[in-house]
C-alpha positions as CSV (number, residue, x, y, z in Angstrom):
1,M,0.0,0.0,-0.1
2,I,1.1,3.5,-0.9
3,E,1.2,5.6,2.3
4,E,2.4,8.9,1.0
5,I,3.9,10.4,-2.3
6,W,6.0,13.6,-2.3
7,I,6.4,15.4,-5.5
8,R,8.7,18.0,-6.4
9,S,9.2,20.2,-9.5
10,L,7.1,17.9,-11.8
11,G,5.2,19.5,-14.5
12,V,2.9,22.2,-12.7
13,I,3.6,20.8,-9.4
14,G,6.1,22.7,-7.4
15,D,6.2,20.8,-4.0
16,A,3.2,18.7,-2.8
17,R,2.6,15.7,-0.7
18,L,-0.3,13.3,-1.3
19,P,-1.5,11.5,1.9
20,L,-3.0,8.4,0.5
21,G,-3.3,5.4,3.0
22,P,-5.9,2.5,2.6
23,G,-9.1,2.3,1.2
24,F,-10.6,4.5,-1.6
25,T,-8.8,7.7,-2.6
26,A,-10.3,10.0,-5.1
27,I,-8.1,13.0,-6.7
28,T,-10.0,15.7,-8.4
29,G,-9.2,19.3,-9.5
30,E,-9.9,21.6,-12.3
31,T,-8.6,20.9,-15.8
32,G,-4.8,21.9,-16.1
33,A,-4.3,21.7,-12.3
34,G,-2.0,18.8,-12.4
35,K,-3.9,15.6,-11.7
36,T,-2.2,14.1,-14.7
37,M,1.2,14.9,-13.2
38,V,-0.1,12.8,-10.0
39,V,-0.4,9.8,-12.4
40,T,2.8,10.6,-14.1
41,A,4.6,10.8,-10.6
42,L,3.1,7.3,-9.7
43,N,4.4,5.9,-13.2
44,L,7.8,7.3,-12.5
45,L,7.9,5.4,-9.1
46,L,6.8,2.3,-10.9
47,G,9.6,2.3,-13.4
48,E,8.1,3.7,-16.4
49,R,10.1,5.7,-19.1
50,S,11.1,9.2,-18.2
51,D,11.0,12.3,-20.2
52,A,12.9,15.6,-19.5
53,S,9.8,17.4,-20.5
54,V,8.1,16.7,-17.1
55,V,10.6,18.7,-15.3
56,R,9.2,22.0,-14.0
57,G,10.4,25.1,-15.8
58,G,13.3,26.7,-14.0
59,S,14.1,23.5,-12.1
60,A,17.3,21.4,-12.7
61,Q,15.3,18.1,-11.8
62,A,12.1,16.7,-10.8
63,V,11.9,14.3,-7.8
64,V,9.1,11.9,-6.7
65,E,9.3,10.0,-3.6
66,G,7.0,7.2,-2.4
67,R,6.4,5.6,0.9
68,W,5.1,2.0,0.7
69,I,3.8,-0.2,3.6
70,I,4.9,-3.7,2.7
71,D,5.1,-7.2,4.2
72,P,8.7,-7.1,5.5
73,E,9.1,-10.9,4.8
74,G,7.4,-10.8,1.2
75,P,8.8,-11.0,-2.1
76,V,9.0,-7.2,-2.7
77,A,11.0,-6.8,0.4
78,E,13.4,-9.8,-0.6
79,R,13.9,-8.1,-4.1
80,A,14.5,-4.8,-2.5
81,R,17.2,-6.2,-0.3
82,D,18.6,-8.0,-3.2
83,A,19.2,-4.6,-4.8
84,G,20.7,-3.2,-1.8
85,G,18.0,-1.2,-0.3
86,D,17.1,-1.2,3.4
87,L,13.5,-1.3,4.9
88,D,12.4,0.5,8.2
89,G,10.2,-2.2,9.5
90,P,7.4,-2.5,6.8
91,E,8.2,0.7,5.4
92,L,10.0,0.9,2.0
93,I,10.9,4.3,0.3
94,L,11.1,4.4,-3.4
95,A,12.3,7.5,-5.2
96,R,13.0,8.6,-8.8
97,S,14.5,11.8,-10.1
98,V,14.6,13.1,-13.9
99,S,17.0,15.8,-14.9
100,T,16.4,18.5,-17.6
101,E,19.1,16.7,-19.7
102,G,16.8,13.6,-19.5
103,R,19.1,11.5,-17.0
104,S,17.0,9.4,-14.6
105,R,18.0,8.0,-11.2
106,A,16.0,5.3,-9.3
107,I,16.5,4.8,-5.5
108,I,15.2,1.8,-3.7
109,G,15.6,1.9,0.2
110,G,18.2,4.5,0.1
111,R,20.3,2.7,-2.5
112,T,20.6,3.6,-6.1
113,T,19.5,0.8,-8.5
114,P,18.7,0.4,-12.1
115,V,15.3,1.7,-13.2
116,G,14.4,-1.9,-14.3
117,V,14.2,-2.9,-10.5
118,L,11.7,-0.2,-9.9
119,N,9.5,-1.7,-12.9
120,E,10.0,-5.3,-11.4
121,L,8.7,-4.0,-7.8
122,G,5.9,-2.0,-9.6
123,Q,4.4,-5.0,-11.2
124,Q,4.0,-6.6,-7.8
125,L,2.7,-3.4,-6.0
126,V,0.4,-1.7,-8.3
127,V,-1.9,-2.0,-11.4
128,V,-2.4,1.0,-13.3
129,H,-5.5,1.6,-15.6
130,G,-5.7,4.6,-17.7
131,Q,-7.1,5.5,-21.3
132,S,-4.1,4.0,-22.8
133,D,-4.8,0.7,-20.9
134,Q,-8.2,0.7,-22.7
135,V,-6.2,0.4,-26.0
136,R,-3.9,-2.3,-24.5
137,L,-7.1,-4.2,-23.2
138,R,-7.9,-4.8,-27.0
139,S,-4.8,-6.7,-27.6
140,A,-4.7,-10.5,-27.5
141,S,-1.7,-10.5,-25.1
142,A,-3.5,-8.2,-22.6
143,Q,-6.6,-10.3,-22.7
144,R,-4.6,-13.6,-22.2
145,H,-2.9,-11.8,-19.3
146,A,-6.3,-10.8,-17.8
147,L,-7.6,-14.4,-18.1
148,D,-4.5,-15.9,-16.6
149,R,-4.6,-13.6,-13.7
150,F,-8.1,-14.6,-13.0
151,A,-7.2,-18.3,-13.4
152,G,-4.9,-17.8,-10.4
153,Q,-2.3,-20.2,-8.8
154,E,-3.4,-23.3,-10.5
155,L,-2.6,-21.9,-13.9
156,S,0.6,-20.1,-12.7
157,T,2.0,-23.4,-11.6
158,V,1.3,-25.1,-14.8
159,L,2.4,-22.4,-16.9
160,A,5.7,-21.9,-15.1
161,D,6.3,-25.7,-15.8
162,Y,5.2,-25.3,-19.5
163,Q,7.6,-22.3,-19.9
164,A,10.5,-24.2,-18.7
165,T,9.8,-27.1,-20.8
166,Y,9.0,-25.0,-23.8
167,R,12.2,-23.0,-23.7
168,T,14.2,-26.4,-23.3
169,W,12.3,-27.8,-26.3
170,Q,13.0,-24.9,-28.4
171,S,16.7,-24.8,-27.3
172,T,17.1,-28.5,-28.3
173,Q,15.3,-28.1,-31.5
174,G,17.6,-25.2,-32.5
175,E,20.8,-27.2,-31.8
176,L,19.2,-30.0,-33.8
177,D,18.2,-27.8,-36.7
178,V,21.9,-26.4,-36.8
179,L,23.5,-29.9,-36.7
180,V,21.2,-31.1,-39.6
181,A,21.5,-28.0,-41.7
182,E,25.3,-28.1,-41.3
183,Q,25.8,-31.7,-41.5
184,D,27.4,-31.8,-45.0
185,R,29.6,-28.7,-44.1
186,R,30.7,-30.6,-40.9
187,S,31.3,-33.7,-42.6
188,R,33.7,-31.9,-45.1
189,E,35.4,-30.4,-42.1
190,A,35.7,-33.6,-40.3
191,E,37.3,-35.1,-43.6
192,E,39.7,-32.1,-44.1
193,L,40.7,-32.3,-40.3
194,R,41.3,-36.0,-40.7
195,T,43.6,-35.4,-43.6
196,A,45.5,-32.6,-41.9
197,M,46.2,-34.6,-38.7
198,A,47.4,-37.6,-40.6
199,E,49.8,-35.3,-42.5
200,I,51.1,-33.6,-39.3
201,E,51.4,-37.0,-37.6
202,L,53.4,-38.3,-40.4
203,V,55.8,-35.4,-40.0
204,A,55.8,-35.8,-36.3
205,P,57.0,-32.2,-35.4
206,V,58.6,-31.5,-32.1
207,R,58.2,-28.1,-30.2
208,G,61.4,-25.9,-30.8
209,E,62.5,-28.3,-33.6
210,D,62.4,-25.6,-36.2
211,V,64.8,-23.3,-34.3
212,E,67.4,-26.1,-33.5
213,L,67.3,-27.1,-37.3
214,S,68.1,-23.5,-38.4
215,D,70.9,-23.2,-36.0
216,R,72.2,-26.6,-37.4
217,A,71.7,-25.6,-40.9
218,D,73.6,-22.5,-40.5
219,R,76.6,-24.4,-38.8
220,L,76.7,-26.8,-41.6
221,T,76.5,-24.2,-44.2
222,N,79.5,-22.6,-42.8
223,L,81.3,-25.6,-41.8
224,E,84.7,-24.9,-43.6
225,D,84.8,-21.3,-42.3
226,L,84.2,-22.5,-38.9
227,R,86.9,-25.2,-39.2
228,L,89.4,-22.8,-40.6
229,A,88.7,-20.1,-37.7
230,A,88.9,-22.7,-35.0
231,T,92.2,-24.1,-36.4
232,Q,93.7,-20.7,-36.7
233,A,92.5,-19.8,-33.1
234,H,93.9,-23.0,-31.7
235,A,97.3,-22.5,-33.3
236,L,97.4,-19.0,-31.9
237,V,96.6,-20.2,-28.4
238,S,98.7,-23.3,-28.4
239,S,100.7,-24.1,-31.3
240,E,102.2,-27.7,-31.7
241,S,104.4,-26.8,-34.8
242,T,106.4,-24.0,-33.5
243,D,109.2,-24.0,-30.8
244,D,110.0,-20.3,-30.5
245,G,107.1,-19.6,-28.1
246,A,105.2,-17.5,-30.5
247,D,101.6,-18.9,-29.3
248,V,99.7,-17.6,-26.3
249,L,100.9,-20.4,-24.0
250,G,104.6,-20.1,-24.9
251,L,104.4,-16.3,-24.4
252,L,102.8,-16.7,-20.9
253,D,105.3,-19.2,-20.1
254,N,108.3,-17.0,-21.2
255,A,106.6,-14.1,-19.2
256,R,106.6,-16.2,-16.1
257,R,110.0,-17.5,-16.2
258,T,111.4,-13.9,-16.8
259,I,109.5,-12.7,-13.7
260,E,110.6,-15.5,-11.7
261,K,114.4,-14.6,-12.2
262,V,113.9,-11.5,-10.2
263,L,111.2,-12.6,-7.9
264,L,113.2,-12.4,-4.7
265,H,114.0,-8.8,-5.2
266,D,110.5,-7.5,-4.8
267,T,107.6,-8.7,-2.9
268,A,105.0,-7.2,-5.4
269,L,106.1,-9.8,-8.0
270,P,104.7,-12.9,-6.5
271,P,101.0,-12.0,-7.3
272,I,102.0,-11.3,-10.9
273,V,103.5,-14.8,-11.2
274,S,100.5,-16.3,-9.7
275,A,98.3,-14.3,-12.3
276,L,100.4,-15.5,-15.1
277,E,100.1,-19.2,-13.9
278,N,96.2,-18.7,-13.8
279,A,96.2,-17.3,-17.2
280,T,98.2,-20.2,-18.4
281,I,95.5,-22.6,-17.0
282,A,92.6,-20.6,-18.6
283,V,94.3,-20.6,-22.0
284,T,95.1,-24.2,-21.7
285,E,91.3,-24.9,-21.1
286,I,90.5,-22.7,-24.1
287,S,93.0,-24.7,-26.1
288,A,91.4,-27.9,-25.1
289,Q,87.9,-26.4,-26.0
290,L,89.0,-25.6,-29.5
291,S,90.5,-29.1,-30.0
292,G,87.2,-30.6,-28.8
293,Y,85.2,-28.2,-31.3
294,L,87.6,-29.2,-34.1
295,S,87.1,-32.9,-33.5
296,D,83.2,-32.4,-33.2
297,L,83.1,-30.8,-36.7
298,D,81.5,-33.3,-39.0
299,T,83.8,-34.2,-41.7
300,D,80.6,-35.3,-43.8
301,G,78.6,-32.1,-43.4
302,G,77.3,-32.3,-46.8
303,R,75.0,-35.1,-46.4
304,E,73.7,-34.0,-43.1
305,L,73.1,-30.4,-44.3
306,E,70.9,-32.2,-47.1
307,A,69.0,-34.0,-44.3
308,V,68.6,-30.9,-42.3
309,Q,67.1,-28.6,-45.2
310,E,64.7,-31.7,-46.2
311,R,63.3,-31.8,-42.7
312,R,63.1,-28.0,-42.5
313,A,61.2,-28.1,-45.9
314,Q,58.7,-30.5,-44.4
315,L,58.2,-28.3,-41.3
316,A,57.7,-25.1,-43.5
317,Q,55.1,-26.9,-45.6
318,L,53.1,-27.7,-42.3
319,T,53.4,-24.1,-40.9
320,R,52.1,-22.7,-44.6
321,R,49.0,-24.9,-44.3
322,Y,48.3,-25.2,-40.6
323,G,49.8,-22.3,-38.6
324,S,52.1,-19.3,-38.6
325,N,54.7,-21.2,-36.8
326,L,55.5,-24.7,-35.6
327,D,53.7,-24.4,-32.2
328,E,50.6,-23.4,-33.8
329,V,50.6,-26.5,-36.0
330,I,51.2,-28.7,-33.0
331,D,48.4,-26.9,-31.2
332,Y,46.1,-27.6,-34.3
333,L,47.1,-31.4,-34.1
334,E,46.2,-31.4,-30.3
335,S,42.9,-29.5,-30.5
336,G,41.9,-31.4,-33.8
337,S,41.5,-34.6,-31.8
338,G,38.7,-33.1,-29.7
339,R,37.2,-31.4,-32.6
340,L,37.3,-34.5,-34.8
341,L,35.6,-36.5,-32.1
342,E,33.0,-34.0,-31.8
343,L,32.4,-33.9,-35.6
344,D,32.6,-37.8,-35.9
345,N,29.8,-37.9,-33.2
346,D,27.3,-35.7,-35.1
347,S,25.1,-38.7,-36.2
348,D,24.9,-39.9,-32.7
349,R,24.2,-36.4,-31.3
350,I,21.6,-35.9,-34.0
351,T,19.9,-39.2,-33.1
352,A,19.9,-38.2,-29.4
353,L,18.8,-34.7,-30.1
354,R,15.7,-36.2,-32.0
355,E,14.7,-38.3,-29.0
356,Q,15.2,-35.3,-26.5
357,V,13.0,-33.1,-28.9
358,N,10.4,-35.7,-29.1
359,V,10.2,-36.2,-25.4
360,H,10.1,-32.4,-24.8
361,R,7.5,-31.8,-27.5
362,E,5.4,-34.5,-25.9
363,H,5.8,-32.8,-22.5
364,V,4.9,-29.5,-23.9
365,V,1.7,-30.9,-25.6
366,S,0.5,-32.4,-22.4
367,L,1.1,-29.3,-20.3
368,A,-0.5,-27.0,-23.1
369,A,-3.6,-29.2,-23.0
370,Q,-3.6,-28.6,-19.2
371,L,-3.4,-24.8,-19.7
372,T,-6.2,-24.9,-22.3
373,E,-8.5,-26.8,-19.8
374,I,-7.7,-24.6,-17.0
375,R,-8.1,-21.4,-19.1
376,R,-11.5,-22.7,-20.8
377,S,-13.0,-23.2,-17.3
378,A,-11.7,-19.7,-15.9
379,A,-12.9,-18.2,-19.1
380,E,-16.6,-19.3,-18.5
381,R,-16.3,-18.1,-14.8
382,L,-14.6,-14.8,-15.7
383,G,-17.3,-14.2,-18.4
384,A,-20.1,-14.8,-16.0
385,G,-18.7,-12.7,-13.4
386,V,-17.9,-9.6,-15.5
387,T,-21.4,-10.0,-17.0
388,A,-22.9,-9.6,-13.6
389,E,-20.8,-6.6,-13.0
390,L,-21.8,-5.0,-16.3
391,A,-25.3,-5.5,-15.4
392,A,-24.8,-3.3,-12.2
393,L,-22.8,-0.7,-14.2
394,A,-25.8,0.1,-16.5
395,M,-24.9,-2.3,-19.1
396,A,-27.7,-4.8,-18.2
397,S,-28.0,-6.0,-21.6
398,A,-24.5,-6.8,-22.4
399,R,-22.6,-10.0,-21.9
400,L,-18.8,-10.7,-21.9
401,I,-17.6,-13.6,-23.6
402,V,-14.2,-15.0,-23.2
403,E,-13.1,-17.4,-25.9
404,V,-10.2,-19.8,-25.8
405,E,-9.2,-20.9,-29.2
406,D,-6.5,-23.1,-30.6
407,R,-3.5,-21.4,-32.0
408,P,-1.8,-22.9,-35.1
409,D,1.3,-23.3,-33.2
410,Y,2.9,-23.5,-29.7
411,S,4.1,-20.2,-28.1
412,L,5.7,-19.6,-24.8
413,N,2.1,-19.1,-23.3
414,G,0.8,-22.3,-24.6
415,K,-1.3,-23.0,-27.7
416,D,-4.3,-20.8,-26.9
417,Q,-5.5,-17.7,-28.5
418,I,-7.6,-15.6,-26.1
419,S,-10.4,-13.4,-27.1
420,I,-12.7,-11.2,-25.1
421,L,-15.8,-10.3,-26.9
422,L,-18.5,-8.1,-25.9
423,Q,-22.2,-8.6,-26.7
424,P,-24.0,-5.2,-26.3
425,H,-27.5,-7.0,-26.1
426,P,-29.3,-10.4,-26.6
427,G,-29.3,-11.6,-30.3
428,S,-26.4,-9.3,-31.5
429,E,-23.2,-10.7,-32.6
430,P,-20.5,-10.7,-30.0
431,L,-17.4,-8.3,-31.1
432,P,-14.0,-7.9,-30.2
433,L,-13.5,-5.0,-27.7
434,S,-11.7,-3.0,-30.3
435,K,-15.1,-2.9,-32.4
436,G,-17.7,-3.6,-29.6
437,G,-17.2,-0.9,-27.0
438,S,-17.0,2.9,-26.8
439,G,-14.3,4.6,-24.5
440,G,-17.0,4.7,-21.6
441,E,-18.0,1.1,-22.0
442,L,-14.5,0.0,-22.2
443,S,-13.9,1.9,-19.0
444,R,-16.7,-0.1,-17.2
445,V,-15.6,-3.3,-18.8
446,M,-12.1,-2.8,-17.6
447,L,-13.3,-2.0,-14.1
448,A,-15.7,-5.1,-14.0
449,I,-12.7,-7.3,-15.0
450,E,-10.6,-5.9,-12.3
451,V,-13.3,-6.3,-9.6
452,V,-13.9,-10.0,-10.6
453,I,-10.1,-10.8,-11.0
454,A,-9.3,-9.1,-7.6
455,G,-11.1,-12.1,-5.9
456,N,-8.5,-14.5,-7.2
457,D,-5.6,-12.4,-7.9
458,P,-5.3,-9.6,-5.3
459,V,-3.1,-6.6,-6.0
460,P,-2.0,-4.3,-3.3
461,T,-3.1,-1.1,-5.0
462,F,-5.0,-0.1,-8.1
463,I,-4.6,3.2,-9.8
464,F,-7.4,4.4,-12.2
465,D,-6.9,7.4,-14.3
466,E,-10.2,8.8,-15.8
467,V,-11.7,5.3,-15.7
468,D,-15.1,7.1,-15.9
469,A,-14.4,8.9,-19.2
470,G,-17.6,9.0,-21.3
471,V,-19.7,8.0,-18.3
472,G,-22.3,10.0,-16.3
473,G,-25.5,9.7,-14.4
474,A,-26.3,6.2,-12.9
475,S,-23.4,4.6,-14.6
476,A,-21.1,6.9,-12.9
477,I,-22.6,6.0,-9.4
478,E,-22.2,2.4,-10.1
479,I,-18.6,2.8,-11.1
480,G,-18.0,4.6,-7.9
481,R,-19.9,1.8,-6.0
482,R,-17.6,-0.8,-7.8
483,L,-14.6,1.1,-7.0
484,A,-15.7,1.2,-3.3
485,K,-16.2,-2.6,-3.4
486,L,-12.7,-3.0,-4.9
487,S,-11.1,-0.9,-2.2
488,R,-12.3,-3.3,0.6
489,N,-9.5,-5.9,-0.3
490,A,-6.9,-3.4,-1.9
491,Q,-5.9,0.2,-2.1
492,V,-7.8,2.1,-4.9
493,I,-6.6,5.6,-6.1
494,V,-8.7,7.2,-8.8
495,V,-8.1,10.3,-10.8
496,T,-11.9,11.6,-11.7
497,H,-13.8,14.4,-12.8
498,L,-17.2,12.9,-11.6
499,A,-18.8,13.7,-8.2
500,Q,-20.7,10.6,-8.6
501,V,-17.3,8.4,-8.4
502,A,-15.6,10.9,-5.9
503,A,-18.6,10.6,-3.5
504,F,-17.5,6.8,-2.6
505,A,-14.0,7.9,-1.6
506,T,-12.9,7.5,2.0
507,N,-10.0,9.8,1.2
508,H,-10.7,13.0,-1.0
509,L,-7.5,14.9,-2.4
510,R,-8.1,18.0,-4.5
511,V,-5.2,19.4,-6.7
512,L,-5.2,23.3,-6.5
513,K,-3.7,25.5,-9.0
514,D,-2.3,29.0,-8.1
515,N,-1.5,31.4,-10.9
516,D,0.9,34.3,-10.2
517,G,0.9,35.3,-14.0
518,Y,4.3,33.9,-14.6
519,V,4.6,30.4,-13.1
520,S,1.8,27.8,-12.2
521,A,2.2,25.9,-9.1
522,S,-0.1,23.2,-7.7
523,S,-0.5,21.8,-4.3
524,I,-2.7,19.0,-2.8
525,Q,-5.4,19.5,-0.2
526,Q,-6.9,16.7,1.7
527,L,-10.7,17.5,2.0
528,Q,-12.9,16.9,4.8
529,G,-16.3,18.1,6.0
530,E,-17.4,21.3,4.3
531,Q,-14.3,21.6,2.1
532,R,-15.4,18.3,0.4
533,I,-19.0,19.4,0.0
534,V,-17.8,22.4,-1.9
535,E,-15.5,20.4,-4.2
536,M,-18.4,17.9,-4.9
537,A,-20.7,20.9,-5.6
538,R,-18.0,22.2,-8.1
539,L,-17.7,18.9,-9.7
540,L,-21.6,18.5,-10.1
541,S,-22.3,22.1,-11.4
542,G,-19.2,24.1,-11.6
543,L,-20.7,26.5,-9.0
544,P,-18.9,25.5,-5.7
545,D,-21.1,28.4,-3.8
546,S,-24.5,27.4,-5.2
547,E,-26.9,26.3,-2.4
548,S,-28.6,23.8,-4.7
549,G,-25.3,22.5,-5.8
550,L,-24.1,22.0,-2.2
551,A,-27.4,20.4,-1.3
552,H,-27.1,18.1,-4.1
553,A,-23.4,17.3,-2.9
554,R,-24.5,16.4,0.5
555,E,-27.3,14.3,-0.9
556,L,-24.8,12.4,-3.2
557,I,-22.4,11.7,-0.4
558,E,-25.0,10.5,1.7
559,T,-26.4,8.2,-1.1
560,A,-22.9,6.8,-1.6
561,R,-22.7,6.0,2.1
562,A,-25.8,4.2,1.9
563,L,-25.1,2.4,-1.2
564,D,-21.7,1.3,0.1
565,S,-22.9,0.0,3.4
């Protein structure tokens, strides 16, 4: 239930609070006073699309805040907490702001959240009916939704099971369709992959092999230059063909012997001798390494080079076909095994999917039949209930017929086509609501449907915007009476211009407009006693000070009390 709404800088409303509370609240006021902005504010709180044009001129933003009383352990409270919002006992604060740039901000329980969360909560908290809802009531989806709401929990349980099965069926069918449609292409892919893997496995590449072969080929190609350089270096380090000490080892030995002759005459010389000995050891090791290097050089490098180049050519052919480098070729081989297994299993997968599709479809057919049975039973009861309500709404000859027909295919909501028809009088042809009802009649039909549905699918709050459009006299009184009846089990908020409807309200709010010549500002008055009588007289005759109008207003309020007792 909405306890209170606070509106700032929205349209012609500068700053106003709407005390609402339980029961039946009627909102009245002169044309242009801002009654529409009240509904706009409520829609903003319920997550409807925002528009920068609603921001009051001269203001940076419009702000709407609503205080709800809810079940602190119910689904709305749980969803609000999931969104990060806090509750103060049973009290939940929802807020929405819209800037002049069109930016919108939603707040739930003090925490900024996506506007979509407001919309989720709104669907559980409030049902809004306005002139646009009359148009929606003419659509097949809206009519199905109305019937399903009336059918209640029994249908909801079966529908949830049906929709889960339907989605699984469609998903499985989609996968099957793709496999069947691409079977030839996937067969070609498998054959190509099998050929590629056989070619790669025949070569049997090893990671890093290409780098090693490149180094080996470079060595073999320059074998003579390497041998010559190593031979010359070895001769310079340790020549076996000279006796004059011209190589490095001989020079180091001569240097050591020369220093040793005068070693005893200076204490600084022993470290030098030691260093020369170490250098001799190091050069000896270098000489041994060069000897080993020379002995390792292949004397038959030509034939090895040919084999290396042939191997490199094999690897290059693989990289041209299956990857930019050898690692990618090997990765392709490793991943190809799994992919080939998947492709080779297509036939088995298709067979399994066909079996699953058949099982899911049978389940869908069975559940859809249950939905049809429940809807047809509910359709009879809904039609009879609404027809009875219409009789009390000055449409005594009218009859509402809810038809449940077979669709050509299955949808997410079953295999039923729902049509709500209005038969204006006995013997006439039942016509769709889009053709069989005027605006005023649709208002009464919509109200009658909500009154009947509310018994099976209660909603915390109903908001009606000009539900009495095109209605007057006795019909208006009956609309007020039905709204009062609806308010016994739910909060009802009605924007109206008819005294006959407002007379049944337990809470009467008037939207007042002040005009200073520059800026229009509206405020909200909660009417009681004589104030309410004056407003009712204005609604009846446009003359709030007329004695006859005031007397008529008092009489109307008394009549409403008597009818609602």
